[in-house]
Structures are given as structure tokens and as C-alpha cells.
PDB file of N, CA, C, O and CB in Angstrom:
ATOM      1  N   MET A   1     257.364 249.288 158.509  1.00  0.00           N
ATOM      2  CA  MET A   1     257.718 248.238 159.133  1.00  0.00           C
ATOM      3  C   MET A   1     256.958 246.830 159.275  1.00  0.00           C
ATOM      4  O   MET A   1     256.021 246.910 160.070  1.00  0.00           O
ATOM      5  CB  MET A   1     257.905 248.708 160.166  1.00  0.00           C
ATOM      6  N   GLN A   2     257.099 245.782 158.803  1.00  0.00           N
ATOM      7  CA  GLN A   2     256.102 244.825 158.907  1.00  0.00           C
ATOM      8  C   GLN A   2     255.919 244.302 160.226  1.00  0.00           C
ATOM      9  O   GLN A   2     256.766 244.590 161.073  1.00  0.00           O
ATOM     10  CB  GLN A   2     256.338 243.809 158.051  1.00  0.00           C
ATOM     11  N   THR A   3     254.807 243.475 160.577  1.00  0.00           N
ATOM     12  CA  THR A   3     254.615 243.101 161.624  1.00  0.00           C
ATOM     13  C   THR A   3     255.361 242.425 162.629  1.00  0.00           C
ATOM     14  O   THR A   3     255.420 242.599 163.846  1.00  0.00           O
ATOM     15  CB  THR A   3     253.909 242.686 161.437  1.00  0.00           C
ATOM     16  N   LYS A   4     256.046 241.430 161.690  1.00  0.00           N
ATOM     17  CA  LYS A   4     256.817 240.310 162.305  1.00  0.00           C
ATOM     18  C   LYS A   4     258.054 241.103 162.626  1.00  0.00           C
ATOM     19  O   LYS A   4     258.520 240.580 163.638  1.00  0.00           O
ATOM     20  CB  LYS A   4     257.079 238.945 161.316  1.00  0.00           C
ATOM     21  N   GLU A   5     258.737 242.011 162.294  1.00  0.00           N
ATOM     22  CA  GLU A   5     260.071 242.828 162.697  1.00  0.00           C
ATOM     23  C   GLU A   5     259.346 243.795 163.775  1.00  0.00           C
ATOM     24  O   GLU A   5     259.943 243.933 164.843  1.00  0.00           O
ATOM     25  CB  GLU A   5     260.936 243.778 161.247  1.00  0.00           C
ATOM     26  N   LEU A   6     258.187 244.439 163.612  1.00  0.00           N
ATOM     27  CA  LEU A   6     257.690 245.105 164.941  1.00  0.00           C
ATOM     28  C   LEU A   6     257.726 244.303 166.434  1.00  0.00           C
ATOM     29  O   LEU A   6     257.922 244.768 167.557  1.00  0.00           O
ATOM     30  CB  LEU A   6     256.187 245.455 164.670  1.00  0.00           C
ATOM     31  N   LEU A   7     257.461 242.920 165.999  1.00  0.00           N
ATOM     32  CA  LEU A   7     256.948 242.129 167.038  1.00  0.00           C
ATOM     33  C   LEU A   7     258.327 241.871 167.715  1.00  0.00           C
ATOM     34  O   LEU A   7     258.537 242.121 168.902  1.00  0.00           O
ATOM     35  CB  LEU A   7     256.067 240.781 166.549  1.00  0.00           C
ATOM     36  N   ALA A   8     259.395 241.266 166.722  1.00  0.00           N
ATOM     37  CA  ALA A   8     260.755 241.062 167.344  1.00  0.00           C
ATOM     38  C   ALA A   8     261.479 242.152 168.015  1.00  0.00           C
ATOM     39  O   ALA A   8     262.371 242.028 168.854  1.00  0.00           O
ATOM     40  CB  ALA A   8     261.610 240.626 166.385  1.00  0.00           C
ATOM     41  N   VAL A   9     260.809 243.607 167.371  1.00  0.00           N
ATOM     42  CA  VAL A   9     261.792 244.508 168.012  1.00  0.00           C
ATOM     43  C   VAL A   9     261.322 244.810 169.547  1.00  0.00           C
ATOM     44  O   VAL A   9     262.159 244.954 170.439  1.00  0.00           O
ATOM     45  CB  VAL A   9     261.912 245.912 167.126  1.00  0.00           C
ATOM     46  N   LEU A  10     260.042 244.887 169.762  1.00  0.00           N
ATOM     47  CA  LEU A  10     259.251 244.784 171.136  1.00  0.00           C
ATOM     48  C   LEU A  10     259.766 243.546 172.195  1.00  0.00           C
ATOM     49  O   LEU A  10     260.143 243.748 173.350  1.00  0.00           O
ATOM     50  CB  LEU A  10     257.594 244.495 170.743  1.00  0.00           C
ATOM     51  N   ILE A  11     259.694 242.269 171.549  1.00  0.00           N
ATOM     52  CA  ILE A  11     260.412 241.435 172.054  1.00  0.00           C
ATOM     53  C   ILE A  11     261.478 241.657 172.817  1.00  0.00           C
ATOM     54  O   ILE A  11     261.554 241.781 174.039  1.00  0.00           O
ATOM     55  CB  ILE A  11     260.680 240.848 171.319  1.00  0.00           C
ATOM     56  N   LYS A  12     262.716 241.716 171.569  1.00  0.00           N
ATOM     57  CA  LYS A  12     263.956 241.979 172.282  1.00  0.00           C
ATOM     58  C   LYS A  12     264.216 243.046 173.033  1.00  0.00           C
ATOM     59  O   LYS A  12     265.264 243.103 173.675  1.00  0.00           O
ATOM     60  CB  LYS A  12     264.850 241.986 171.550  1.00  0.00           C
ATOM     61  N   GLU A  13     263.325 244.013 173.057  1.00  0.00           N
ATOM     62  CA  GLU A  13     263.493 245.072 174.390  1.00  0.00           C
ATOM     63  C   GLU A  13     263.320 244.429 175.723  1.00  0.00           C
ATOM     64  O   GLU A  13     263.901 244.906 176.697  1.00  0.00           O
ATOM     65  CB  GLU A  13     262.360 246.286 174.383  1.00  0.00           C
ATOM     66  N   LEU A  14     262.441 243.215 175.847  1.00  0.00           N
ATOM     67  CA  LEU A  14     262.161 242.789 177.249  1.00  0.00           C
ATOM     68  C   LEU A  14     263.078 241.685 177.640  1.00  0.00           C
ATOM     69  O   LEU A  14     262.787 241.271 178.762  1.00  0.00           O
ATOM     70  CB  LEU A  14     260.701 242.331 177.425  1.00  0.00           C
ATOM     71  N   VAL A  15     263.923 241.168 177.187  1.00  0.00           N
ATOM     72  CA  VAL A  15     264.259 240.076 177.136  1.00  0.00           C
ATOM     73  C   VAL A  15     265.941 240.423 177.705  1.00  0.00           C
ATOM     74  O   VAL A  15     266.442 241.545 177.622  1.00  0.00           O
ATOM     75  CB  VAL A  15     263.892 239.428 175.661  1.00  0.00           C
ATOM     76  N   ASP A  16     266.632 239.235 178.269  1.00  0.00           N
ATOM     77  CA  ASP A  16     268.106 239.417 178.542  1.00  0.00           C
ATOM     78  C   ASP A  16     269.106 239.008 177.445  1.00  0.00           C
ATOM     79  O   ASP A  16     270.228 239.437 177.176  1.00  0.00           O
ATOM     80  CB  ASP A  16     268.453 238.639 179.748  1.00  0.00           C
ATOM     81  N   PHE A  17     268.181 237.834 176.778  1.00  0.00           N
ATOM     82  CA  PHE A  17     269.385 237.604 175.377  1.00  0.00           C
ATOM     83  C   PHE A  17     268.477 237.749 173.988  1.00  0.00           C
ATOM     84  O   PHE A  17     267.841 236.875 173.399  1.00  0.00           O
ATOM     85  CB  PHE A  17     270.255 235.678 175.352  1.00  0.00           C
ATOM     86  N   PRO A  18     268.606 238.875 173.735  1.00  0.00           N
ATOM     87  CA  PRO A  18     267.628 239.059 172.542  1.00  0.00           C
ATOM     88  C   PRO A  18     268.565 238.394 171.143  1.00  0.00           C
ATOM     89  O   PRO A  18     267.883 238.431 170.119  1.00  0.00           O
ATOM     90  CB  PRO A  18     267.180 240.973 172.342  1.00  0.00           C
ATOM     91  N   SER A  19     269.552 237.983 170.993  1.00  0.00           N
ATOM     92  CA  SER A  19     270.083 237.349 170.023  1.00  0.00           C
ATOM     93  C   SER A  19     269.384 236.420 169.999  1.00  0.00           C
ATOM     94  O   SER A  19     269.230 236.172 168.804  1.00  0.00           O
ATOM     95  CB  SER A  19     271.279 237.090 170.030  1.00  0.00           C
ATOM     96  N   ASP A  20     268.677 235.507 170.754  1.00  0.00           N
ATOM     97  CA  ASP A  20     268.120 234.398 170.643  1.00  0.00           C
ATOM     98  C   ASP A  20     266.654 234.311 170.229  1.00  0.00           C
ATOM     99  O   ASP A  20     266.046 233.273 169.970  1.00  0.00           O
ATOM    100  CB  ASP A  20     268.333 233.854 171.722  1.00  0.00           C
ATOM    101  N   VAL A  21     266.059 235.865 170.199  1.00  0.00           N
ATOM    102  CA  VAL A  21     264.755 235.685 169.807  1.00  0.00           C
ATOM    103  C   VAL A  21     264.749 235.612 168.462  1.00  0.00           C
ATOM    104  O   VAL A  21     265.573 236.256 167.813  1.00  0.00           O
ATOM    105  CB  VAL A  21     263.894 236.643 170.256  1.00  0.00           C
ATOM    106  N   VAL A  22     263.640 234.664 167.751  1.00  0.00           N
ATOM    107  CA  VAL A  22     263.503 234.698 166.417  1.00  0.00           C
ATOM    108  C   VAL A  22     261.899 234.304 166.371  1.00  0.00           C
ATOM    109  O   VAL A  22     261.349 233.506 167.130  1.00  0.00           O
ATOM    110  CB  VAL A  22     264.600 233.686 165.621  1.00  0.00           C
ATOM    111  N   VAL A  23     261.469 234.821 165.632  1.00  0.00           N
ATOM    112  CA  VAL A  23     260.088 235.321 165.292  1.00  0.00           C
ATOM    113  C   VAL A  23     259.682 234.583 163.752  1.00  0.00           C
ATOM    114  O   VAL A  23     260.112 235.050 162.698  1.00  0.00           O
ATOM    115  CB  VAL A  23     260.118 237.161 165.220  1.00  0.00           C
ATOM    116  N   GLU A  24     258.851 233.450 163.807  1.00  0.00           N
ATOM    117  CA  GLU A  24     258.545 233.081 162.425  1.00  0.00           C
ATOM    118  C   GLU A  24     257.127 233.321 161.908  1.00  0.00           C
ATOM    119  O   GLU A  24     256.286 232.987 162.742  1.00  0.00           O
ATOM    120  CB  GLU A  24     258.833 231.691 162.268  1.00  0.00           C
ATOM    121  N   GLU A  25     256.676 233.751 160.895  1.00  0.00           N
ATOM    122  CA  GLU A  25     255.479 233.801 160.432  1.00  0.00           C
ATOM    123  C   GLU A  25     254.876 232.719 159.457  1.00  0.00           C
ATOM    124  O   GLU A  25     255.512 232.227 158.525  1.00  0.00           O
ATOM    125  CB  GLU A  25     255.445 234.932 159.923  1.00  0.00           C
ATOM    126  N   PHE A  26     253.358 232.354 159.837  1.00  0.00           N
ATOM    127  CA  PHE A  26     252.829 231.158 159.189  1.00  0.00           C
ATOM    128  C   PHE A  26     251.769 231.850 159.073  1.00  0.00           C
ATOM    129  O   PHE A  26     251.415 232.771 159.808  1.00  0.00           O
ATOM    130  CB  PHE A  26     252.758 229.740 159.837  1.00  0.00           C
ATOM    131  N   ASP A  27     251.096 231.326 157.917  1.00  0.00           N
ATOM    132  CA  ASP A  27     249.637 231.589 157.463  1.00  0.00           C
ATOM    133  C   ASP A  27     248.677 230.238 157.987  1.00  0.00           C
ATOM    134  O   ASP A  27     248.625 229.165 157.386  1.00  0.00           O
ATOM    135  CB  ASP A  27     249.605 231.769 155.627  1.00  0.00           C
ATOM    136  N   GLY A  28     248.076 230.508 159.016  1.00  0.00           N
ATOM    137  CA  GLY A  28     246.991 229.615 159.319  1.00  0.00           C
ATOM    138  C   GLY A  28     245.617 229.493 158.776  1.00  0.00           C
ATOM    139  O   GLY A  28     245.369 230.332 157.910  1.00  0.00           O
ATOM    140  N   GLU A  29     244.838 228.822 159.006  1.00  0.00           N
ATOM    141  CA  GLU A  29     243.569 228.450 158.587  1.00  0.00           C
ATOM    142  C   GLU A  29     242.598 229.975 158.690  1.00  0.00           C
ATOM    143  O   GLU A  29     241.768 230.398 157.886  1.00  0.00           O
ATOM    144  CB  GLU A  29     243.024 227.102 159.632  1.00  0.00           C
ATOM    145  N   PHE A  30     243.000 230.487 159.806  1.00  0.00           N
ATOM    146  CA  PHE A  30     241.798 231.452 160.024  1.00  0.00           C
ATOM    147  C   PHE A  30     242.750 233.286 159.905  1.00  0.00           C
ATOM    148  O   PHE A  30     242.192 234.382 159.956  1.00  0.00           O
ATOM    149  CB  PHE A  30     240.900 230.972 162.030  1.00  0.00           C
ATOM    150  N   GLY A  31     244.345 232.995 159.735  1.00  0.00           N
ATOM    151  CA  GLY A  31     244.823 234.112 159.960  1.00  0.00           C
ATOM    152  C   GLY A  31     246.155 234.173 160.164  1.00  0.00           C
ATOM    153  O   GLY A  31     246.602 233.091 159.781  1.00  0.00           O
ATOM    154  N   GLU A  32     247.056 234.877 160.575  1.00  0.00           N
ATOM    155  CA  GLU A  32     248.551 234.711 160.820  1.00  0.00           C
ATOM    156  C   GLU A  32     248.859 234.262 162.181  1.00  0.00           C
ATOM    157  O   GLU A  32     248.328 234.768 163.170  1.00  0.00           O
ATOM    158  CB  GLU A  32     249.302 236.000 160.584  1.00  0.00           C
ATOM    159  N   ILE A  33     249.794 233.228 162.236  1.00  0.00           N
ATOM    160  CA  ILE A  33     250.223 233.108 163.083  1.00  0.00           C
ATOM    161  C   ILE A  33     251.843 233.624 163.410  1.00  0.00           C
ATOM    162  O   ILE A  33     252.776 233.490 162.618  1.00  0.00           O
ATOM    163  CB  ILE A  33     249.869 232.043 163.145  1.00  0.00           C
ATOM    164  N   PHE A  34     251.901 234.036 164.317  1.00  0.00           N
ATOM    165  CA  PHE A  34     253.734 234.204 164.862  1.00  0.00           C
ATOM    166  C   PHE A  34     254.019 233.657 165.854  1.00  0.00           C
ATOM    167  O   PHE A  34     253.464 233.969 166.908  1.00  0.00           O
ATOM    168  CB  PHE A  34     254.351 235.564 165.247  1.00  0.00           C
ATOM    169  N   GLN A  35     254.874 232.780 165.799  1.00  0.00           N
ATOM    170  CA  GLN A  35     255.986 231.779 166.841  1.00  0.00           C
ATOM    171  C   GLN A  35     257.168 232.770 166.992  1.00  0.00           C
ATOM    172  O   GLN A  35     257.884 233.301 166.143  1.00  0.00           O
ATOM    173  CB  GLN A  35     256.669 230.055 166.019  1.00  0.00           C
ATOM    174  N   VAL A  36     257.143 232.850 168.350  1.00  0.00           N
ATOM    175  CA  VAL A  36     258.179 233.663 169.099  1.00  0.00           C
ATOM    176  C   VAL A  36     259.155 232.271 169.619  1.00  0.00           C
ATOM    177  O   VAL A  36     258.514 231.303 170.028  1.00  0.00           O
ATOM    178  CB  VAL A  36     257.386 234.765 170.546  1.00  0.00           C
ATOM    179  N   ASN A  37     260.588 232.179 169.603  1.00  0.00           N
ATOM    180  CA  ASN A  37     261.276 231.558 169.823  1.00  0.00           C
ATOM    181  C   ASN A  37     262.249 232.254 170.750  1.00  0.00           C
ATOM    182  O   ASN A  37     262.904 233.234 170.394  1.00  0.00           O
ATOM    183  CB  ASN A  37     261.566 231.076 168.815  1.00  0.00           C
ATOM    184  N   LEU A  38     262.313 231.731 171.904  1.00  0.00           N
ATOM    185  CA  LEU A  38     263.261 232.486 172.816  1.00  0.00           C
ATOM    186  C   LEU A  38     264.022 231.602 173.780  1.00  0.00           C
ATOM    187  O   LEU A  38     263.737 230.423 173.989  1.00  0.00           O
ATOM    188  CB  LEU A  38     262.495 233.521 173.636  1.00  0.00           C
ATOM    189  N   ASN A  39     265.056 232.295 174.373  1.00  0.00           N
ATOM    190  CA  ASN A  39     265.981 231.416 175.454  1.00  0.00           C
ATOM    191  C   ASN A  39     264.759 231.233 176.538  1.00  0.00           C
ATOM    192  O   ASN A  39     263.814 232.022 176.562  1.00  0.00           O
ATOM    193  CB  ASN A  39     267.608 232.370 176.206  1.00  0.00           C
ATOM    194  N   LYS A  40     264.858 230.245 177.330  1.00  0.00           N
ATOM    195  CA  LYS A  40     263.752 229.534 178.500  1.00  0.00           C
ATOM    196  C   LYS A  40     263.920 230.557 179.538  1.00  0.00           C
ATOM    197  O   LYS A  40     262.897 230.843 180.161  1.00  0.00           O
ATOM    198  CB  LYS A  40     264.160 227.793 179.193  1.00  0.00           C
ATOM    199  N   GLU A  41     265.310 231.337 179.936  1.00  0.00           N
ATOM    200  CA  GLU A  41     265.297 232.071 181.028  1.00  0.00           C
ATOM    201  C   GLU A  41     264.743 233.426 180.569  1.00  0.00           C
ATOM    202  O   GLU A  41     264.809 234.367 181.360  1.00  0.00           O
ATOM    203  CB  GLU A  41     266.647 232.110 181.670  1.00  0.00           C
ATOM    204  N   ASP A  42     264.135 233.621 179.204  1.00  0.00           N
ATOM    205  CA  ASP A  42     263.264 235.009 179.226  1.00  0.00           C
ATOM    206  C   ASP A  42     261.865 234.527 178.850  1.00  0.00           C
ATOM    207  O   ASP A  42     261.399 235.093 177.862  1.00  0.00           O
ATOM    208  CB  ASP A  42     263.823 236.267 178.066  1.00  0.00           C
ATOM    209  N   ILE A  43     261.145 233.658 179.393  1.00  0.00           N
ATOM    210  CA  ILE A  43     259.993 233.496 178.861  1.00  0.00           C
ATOM    211  C   ILE A  43     259.108 234.026 179.915  1.00  0.00           C
ATOM    212  O   ILE A  43     258.114 234.740 179.778  1.00  0.00           O
ATOM    213  CB  ILE A  43     259.752 232.135 178.429  1.00  0.00           C
ATOM    214  N   GLY A  44     259.629 233.564 180.968  1.00  0.00           N
ATOM    215  CA  GLY A  44     259.012 234.472 182.296  1.00  0.00           C
ATOM    216  C   GLY A  44     258.799 236.144 181.638  1.00  0.00           C
ATOM    217  O   GLY A  44     257.696 236.677 181.513  1.00  0.00           O
ATOM    218  N   LYS A  45     259.726 236.592 181.381  1.00  0.00           N
ATOM    219  CA  LYS A  45     259.779 238.176 180.947  1.00  0.00           C
ATOM    220  C   LYS A  45     258.626 238.717 180.090  1.00  0.00           C
ATOM    221  O   LYS A  45     257.924 239.708 180.292  1.00  0.00           O
ATOM    222  CB  LYS A  45     261.087 238.465 180.083  1.00  0.00           C
ATOM    223  N   VAL A  46     258.596 237.732 178.974  1.00  0.00           N
ATOM    224  CA  VAL A  46     257.536 238.107 177.992  1.00  0.00           C
ATOM    225  C   VAL A  46     256.218 237.845 178.390  1.00  0.00           C
ATOM    226  O   VAL A  46     255.320 238.658 178.171  1.00  0.00           O
ATOM    227  CB  VAL A  46     257.709 237.463 176.769  1.00  0.00           C
ATOM    228  N   VAL A  47     255.994 236.578 179.061  1.00  0.00           N
ATOM    229  CA  VAL A  47     254.827 236.371 179.664  1.00  0.00           C
ATOM    230  C   VAL A  47     254.247 237.620 180.476  1.00  0.00           C
ATOM    231  O   VAL A  47     253.295 238.315 180.122  1.00  0.00           O
ATOM    232  CB  VAL A  47     255.015 235.229 180.488  1.00  0.00           C
ATOM    233  N   GLY A  48     255.153 237.794 181.853  1.00  0.00           N
ATOM    234  CA  GLY A  48     254.889 238.789 182.862  1.00  0.00           C
ATOM    235  C   GLY A  48     254.053 237.985 183.872  1.00  0.00           C
ATOM    236  O   GLY A  48     253.663 236.823 183.758  1.00  0.00           O
ATOM    237  N   LYS A  49     253.829 238.988 185.045  1.00  0.00           N
ATOM    238  CA  LYS A  49     253.140 238.484 185.856  1.00  0.00           C
ATOM    239  C   LYS A  49     251.626 238.191 185.694  1.00  0.00           C
ATOM    240  O   LYS A  49     250.930 239.145 185.345  1.00  0.00           O
ATOM    241  CB  LYS A  49     253.382 239.137 186.732  1.00  0.00           C
ATOM    242  N   LYS A  50     250.955 236.841 185.928  1.00  0.00           N
ATOM    243  CA  LYS A  50     249.756 236.781 185.641  1.00  0.00           C
ATOM    244  C   LYS A  50     249.434 236.923 184.028  1.00  0.00           C
ATOM    245  O   LYS A  50     248.309 237.212 183.618  1.00  0.00           O
ATOM    246  CB  LYS A  50     249.168 237.743 186.461  1.00  0.00           C
ATOM    247  N   GLY A  51     250.461 236.706 183.248  1.00  0.00           N
ATOM    248  CA  GLY A  51     250.342 237.049 181.996  1.00  0.00           C
ATOM    249  C   GLY A  51     250.159 238.180 181.056  1.00  0.00           C
ATOM    250  O   GLY A  51     249.865 238.182 179.861  1.00  0.00           O
ATOM    251  N   ARG A  52     250.428 239.231 181.967  1.00  0.00           N
ATOM    252  CA  ARG A  52     249.995 240.840 181.667  1.00  0.00           C
ATOM    253  C   ARG A  52     250.914 241.136 180.392  1.00  0.00           C
ATOM    254  O   ARG A  52     250.532 241.886 179.494  1.00  0.00           O
ATOM    255  CB  ARG A  52     250.396 242.077 183.123  1.00  0.00           C
ATOM    256  N   THR A  53     251.706 240.726 180.384  1.00  0.00           N
ATOM    257  CA  THR A  53     253.008 241.388 179.426  1.00  0.00           C
ATOM    258  C   THR A  53     252.765 240.831 177.781  1.00  0.00           C
ATOM    259  O   THR A  53     253.028 241.399 176.720  1.00  0.00           O
ATOM    260  CB  THR A  53     254.824 240.681 180.101  1.00  0.00           C
ATOM    261  N   ILE A  54     252.225 239.645 178.020  1.00  0.00           N
ATOM    262  CA  ILE A  54     252.014 238.847 176.448  1.00  0.00           C
ATOM    263  C   ILE A  54     250.627 239.187 176.174  1.00  0.00           C
ATOM    264  O   ILE A  54     250.339 239.488 175.015  1.00  0.00           O
ATOM    265  CB  ILE A  54     252.205 236.973 176.390  1.00  0.00           C
ATOM    266  N   SER A  55     249.623 239.182 177.172  1.00  0.00           N
ATOM    267  CA  SER A  55     248.194 239.807 177.088  1.00  0.00           C
ATOM    268  C   SER A  55     248.316 241.027 176.214  1.00  0.00           C
ATOM    269  O   SER A  55     247.563 241.215 175.258  1.00  0.00           O
ATOM    270  CB  SER A  55     247.575 240.237 178.574  1.00  0.00           C
ATOM    271  N   ALA A  56     249.350 241.913 176.587  1.00  0.00           N
ATOM    272  CA  ALA A  56     249.183 243.371 176.005  1.00  0.00           C
ATOM    273  C   ALA A  56     249.855 243.414 175.005  1.00  0.00           C
ATOM    274  O   ALA A  56     249.857 244.454 174.347  1.00  0.00           O
ATOM    275  CB  ALA A  56     249.559 244.500 176.791  1.00  0.00           C
ATOM    276  N   LEU A  57     250.635 242.277 174.592  1.00  0.00           N
ATOM    277  CA  LEU A  57     250.893 242.346 173.199  1.00  0.00           C
ATOM    278  C   LEU A  57     250.400 241.733 172.245  1.00  0.00           C
ATOM    279  O   LEU A  57     250.552 241.972 171.048  1.00  0.00           O
ATOM    280  CB  LEU A  57     251.842 242.172 172.996  1.00  0.00           C
ATOM    281  N   ARG A  58     249.876 241.034 172.667  1.00  0.00           N
ATOM    282  CA  ARG A  58     248.385 240.137 171.775  1.00  0.00           C
ATOM    283  C   ARG A  58     247.083 241.236 171.331  1.00  0.00           C
ATOM    284  O   ARG A  58     246.546 241.278 170.224  1.00  0.00           O
ATOM    285  CB  ARG A  58     247.437 238.742 173.145  1.00  0.00           C
ATOM    286  N   GLN A  59     246.815 241.939 172.314  1.00  0.00           N
ATOM    287  CA  GLN A  59     245.931 242.931 171.887  1.00  0.00           C
ATOM    288  C   GLN A  59     246.322 244.097 171.215  1.00  0.00           C
ATOM    289  O   GLN A  59     245.428 244.502 170.472  1.00  0.00           O
ATOM    290  CB  GLN A  59     245.317 243.307 172.835  1.00  0.00           C
ATOM    291  N   VAL A  60     247.411 244.829 171.209  1.00  0.00           N
ATOM    292  CA  VAL A  60     248.249 245.541 170.561  1.00  0.00           C
ATOM    293  C   VAL A  60     248.314 244.879 168.943  1.00  0.00           C
ATOM    294  O   VAL A  60     248.117 245.631 167.988  1.00  0.00           O
ATOM    295  CB  VAL A  60     249.612 245.539 171.418  1.00  0.00           C
ATOM    296  N   PHE A  61     248.589 243.496 168.748  1.00  0.00           N
ATOM    297  CA  PHE A  61     248.803 243.145 167.642  1.00  0.00           C
ATOM    298  C   PHE A  61     247.222 242.691 166.961  1.00  0.00           C
ATOM    299  O   PHE A  61     246.994 242.663 165.751  1.00  0.00           O
ATOM    300  CB  PHE A  61     249.933 242.087 167.762  1.00  0.00           C
ATOM    301  N   LYS A  62     246.447 242.429 167.800  1.00  0.00           N
ATOM    302  CA  LYS A  62     244.877 241.987 167.321  1.00  0.00           C
ATOM    303  C   LYS A  62     244.340 243.282 166.942  1.00  0.00           C
ATOM    304  O   LYS A  62     243.484 243.326 166.058  1.00  0.00           O
ATOM    305  CB  LYS A  62     243.817 241.232 168.577  1.00  0.00           C
ATOM    306  N   SER A  63     244.683 244.179 167.423  1.00  0.00           N
ATOM    307  CA  SER A  63     243.891 245.529 167.025  1.00  0.00           C
ATOM    308  C   SER A  63     244.556 245.989 165.417  1.00  0.00           C
ATOM    309  O   SER A  63     243.848 246.354 164.478  1.00  0.00           O
ATOM    310  CB  SER A  63     244.241 246.944 168.403  1.00  0.00           C
ATOM    311  N   VAL A  64     245.748 245.894 165.385  1.00  0.00           N
ATOM    312  CA  VAL A  64     246.429 246.237 164.112  1.00  0.00           C
ATOM    313  C   VAL A  64     245.906 244.903 162.834  1.00  0.00           C
ATOM    314  O   VAL A  64     245.763 245.211 161.650  1.00  0.00           O
ATOM    315  CB  VAL A  64     248.343 246.257 164.505  1.00  0.00           C
ATOM    316  N   ALA A  65     245.735 243.826 163.216  1.00  0.00           N
ATOM    317  CA  ALA A  65     245.097 243.007 162.178  1.00  0.00           C
ATOM    318  C   ALA A  65     243.786 242.878 162.277  1.00  0.00           C
ATOM    319  O   ALA A  65     243.171 242.128 161.520  1.00  0.00           O
ATOM    320  CB  ALA A  65     245.568 241.782 162.113  1.00  0.00           C
ATOM    321  N   ARG A  66     243.220 243.563 163.180  1.00  0.00           N
ATOM    322  CA  ARG A  66     241.623 243.774 162.824  1.00  0.00           C
ATOM    323  C   ARG A  66     241.178 245.254 161.376  1.00  0.00           C
ATOM    324  O   ARG A  66     240.417 245.304 160.410  1.00  0.00           O
ATOM    325  CB  ARG A  66     240.827 244.348 164.728  1.00  0.00           C
ATOM    326  N   LYS A  67     242.060 246.096 161.948  1.00  0.00           N
ATOM    327  CA  LYS A  67     242.123 247.179 161.000  1.00  0.00           C
ATOM    328  C   LYS A  67     242.198 246.715 159.224  1.00  0.00           C
ATOM    329  O   LYS A  67     241.674 247.222 158.232  1.00  0.00           O
ATOM    330  CB  LYS A  67     243.496 248.023 161.487  1.00  0.00           C
ATOM    331  N   SER A  68     242.938 245.744 159.371  1.00  0.00           N
ATOM    332  CA  SER A  68     243.395 245.204 157.963  1.00  0.00           C
ATOM    333  C   SER A  68     242.337 243.905 157.609  1.00  0.00           C
ATOM    334  O   SER A  68     242.350 243.236 156.576  1.00  0.00           O
ATOM    335  CB  SER A  68     245.182 244.637 158.033  1.00  0.00           C
ATOM    336  N   GLY A  69     241.710 243.799 158.406  1.00  0.00           N
ATOM    337  CA  GLY A  69     240.429 242.700 158.130  1.00  0.00           C
ATOM    338  C   GLY A  69     241.275 240.948 158.272  1.00  0.00           C
ATOM    339  O   GLY A  69     240.823 239.980 157.661  1.00  0.00           O
ATOM    340  N   LYS A  70     242.321 240.876 159.035  1.00  0.00           N
ATOM    341  CA  LYS A  70     243.019 239.922 159.291  1.00  0.00           C
ATOM    342  C   LYS A  70     243.038 239.631 160.537  1.00  0.00           C
ATOM    343  O   LYS A  70     243.017 240.605 161.290  1.00  0.00           O
ATOM    344  CB  LYS A  70     244.054 240.042 158.870  1.00  0.00           C
ATOM    345  N   THR A  71     243.088 238.108 161.239  1.00  0.00           N
ATOM    346  CA  THR A  71     243.107 237.724 162.689  1.00  0.00           C
ATOM    347  C   THR A  71     244.838 237.407 162.881  1.00  0.00           C
ATOM    348  O   THR A  71     245.681 237.455 161.985  1.00  0.00           O
ATOM    349  CB  THR A  71     241.958 236.217 163.025  1.00  0.00           C
ATOM    350  N   PHE A  72     244.997 237.165 163.941  1.00  0.00           N
ATOM    351  CA  PHE A  72     246.556 237.402 164.580  1.00  0.00           C
ATOM    352  C   PHE A  72     246.432 236.288 165.557  1.00  0.00           C
ATOM    353  O   PHE A  72     245.410 236.304 166.243  1.00  0.00           O
ATOM    354  CB  PHE A  72     246.960 239.073 165.410  1.00  0.00           C
ATOM    355  N   GLU A  73     247.344 235.255 165.763  1.00  0.00           N
ATOM    356  CA  GLU A  73     247.507 234.483 166.784  1.00  0.00           C
ATOM    357  C   GLU A  73     249.456 234.493 167.646  1.00  0.00           C
ATOM    358  O   GLU A  73     250.428 234.823 166.966  1.00  0.00           O
ATOM    359  CB  GLU A  73     246.940 232.960 166.021  1.00  0.00           C
ATOM    360  N   LEU A  74     249.513 234.307 168.310  1.00  0.00           N
ATOM    361  CA  LEU A  74     251.039 234.740 168.874  1.00  0.00           C
ATOM    362  C   LEU A  74     251.015 233.559 170.018  1.00  0.00           C
ATOM    363  O   LEU A  74     250.219 233.274 170.913  1.00  0.00           O
ATOM    364  CB  LEU A  74     251.242 236.650 169.619  1.00  0.00           C
ATOM    365  N   GLU A  75     252.237 233.017 169.575  1.00  0.00           N
ATOM    366  CA  GLU A  75     252.602 231.808 170.661  1.00  0.00           C
ATOM    367  C   GLU A  75     253.874 231.908 171.001  1.00  0.00           C
ATOM    368  O   GLU A  75     254.640 232.594 170.325  1.00  0.00           O
ATOM    369  CB  GLU A  75     252.424 230.334 170.175  1.00  0.00           C
ATOM    370  N   ILE A  76     254.211 231.354 171.908  1.00  0.00           N
ATOM    371  CA  ILE A  76     255.776 231.505 172.420  1.00  0.00           C
ATOM    372  C   ILE A  76     255.822 229.987 172.400  1.00  0.00           C
ATOM    373  O   ILE A  76     254.956 229.152 172.657  1.00  0.00           O
ATOM    374  CB  ILE A  76     256.190 232.379 174.109  1.00  0.00           C
ATOM    375  N   VAL A  77     257.282 229.861 171.963  1.00  0.00           N
ATOM    376  CA  VAL A  77     257.875 228.448 171.627  1.00  0.00           C
ATOM    377  C   VAL A  77     259.198 227.959 172.083  1.00  0.00           C
ATOM    378  O   VAL A  77     259.969 228.031 171.126  1.00  0.00           O
ATOM    379  CB  VAL A  77     257.969 228.326 170.269  1.00  0.00           C
ATOM    380  N   GLU A  78     259.798 227.487 173.150  1.00  0.00           N
ATOM    381  CA  GLU A  78     260.897 227.170 173.810  1.00  0.00           C
ATOM    382  C   GLU A  78     261.591 226.749 172.893  1.00  0.00           C
ATOM    383  O   GLU A  78     262.732 226.345 173.119  1.00  0.00           O
ATOM    384  CB  GLU A  78     260.814 226.363 174.822  1.00  0.00           C
TER     385      GLU A  78
END
């Protein structure tokens, strides 16, 4: 399973409107950038209290990226 697909599956499990989740992948200057588009009502669920959920997701995917010698950035878009 690719990183983009795994990220989409994890985020869809967190939200109330999984059909609205769209993950786009871009090659940035320093590595991969993943933009997650979601329903406005679901943003709080993905971010979590004090940003803990989004921080955990970023940490997991950054660890995976480091093993392959890449960098990773995750952005939430309304």
C-alpha cells in the first residue's frame, strides 16, 4: 500500500464524512507534500485536542519517510 493510500484510509476512519476525504500528493522542493481535503466539520477530528492527532499522524509518516531517505509534509485543506 502506498503512503497516499494509507494516509487516506487512516483519516477516513477518523471522520464523519469519509467520502469527502481527498488526499493529493505533490513533489515539493525538499520531499513529498500530502494535502488532505476534508469536510469542514471533520477538521477538528483530524487535528484533535491540542493538535495531538495530527501530530501523531505526522510523526508516523515522517518516520516511514526517513527510512526511505525522504521528507514528508502533511497539510490540511478545507
